[in-house]
C-alpha positions, 0 to 999 in steps of 0.5 A: 221202224221208221228211218229216224229210230233206225238212225238213232238205234244205229248211232247208240250202238256204236257209243254202247261200249262207253255209254255208261261213262259217256256224260260229262260231271253234271249230266252223269250226277243229274242221270244217276240221281234220276235212276235212282229214283225211278228204281226207288219209286218202281219198288217191285215185289218178288212176284212182279214183272217189270218192263224196262222200255228203253232199257239201254245198257240196262241200269235200272233193269238190272238195279231191280232184278234182285227184288222183282220176279221177273224183269223184262229189257227193251230197246231199239239199240242192237249194240245196248242190248248186247251190253245189257245181256253181257252185265246181266251174266256177269251179274249171274242174274237168271230173272231179267231178259233183254231184247228189242223192242220199241215204245210203241210196240214192246215185242212183248204180251206177258202180264206187266205189274210195273213199267219204268223207263229212264231218258228215252221218251224225250226222243219221241215227238210228242204225238208219238210220246202220247201214243207210247203211253197209251201203249203202256196203258194198255199193257195194263201196270199197276205203275209207270215210273218215268224218269226223263228229260222234262221242263218244269219251267219254259219249254225254250231254256236259254241253257239247255242242259242236254243238246242233240236228239232231246225232244222234252215236253213240260211236266205239264203236258206229260202229267195230261197226257198221263191222265188221259191215258187213266193214270193217277199222277201220284208223285212228281220228283223234280231232279233239276230244271230240265228233269225229272221222275214221275209215278203213275197208278192205275186210276181204278186203284187211286180213285180216292187219291190226288196228285201230289204236289212237285217237289224239288230234291236237287238243283 
């Protein structure tokens, strides 16, 4: 892992024990709304394997474990992984596992039906975002659900919602990358001018489906 990502991992490990409560009131409401939409659109069945990249303390992974066959959470922060494992143990969940993994090297070579990620991809610069989505496509999931900081308007807003560590792309840029990776974007949910959820499915399974228009669900 390069120094930039190692520094990021160390920073998150230091705050892992308080991460679930660290956001400000406005940010927390937006974050929770985004997470709920990611879980809703993932919609796994009892035979599905779900891979959660940038799992953090396991919010999405644990929410999906009740419906999925198996859930795999991957993160670069040892502290966050420890928190996720502790929560899974406390809840008695046996079909979820957490371990080290990066977007461009998830450290997982099993079958994957659905990939999800919430508020993690924005830490990568644009070219690495593209590489990460290509890696996800190569895993062969039928669906990829991305919740994250993304710009519905200007990529340089006058009032940024998030500060340090956020390198968000525009919605259009992300849709282009997903399309290049042979996904079809089937839903675009606007949580905030700077936060959204993209749902992408395999192009081979959706050859006749058009991309859905952006839907504003919360301002």
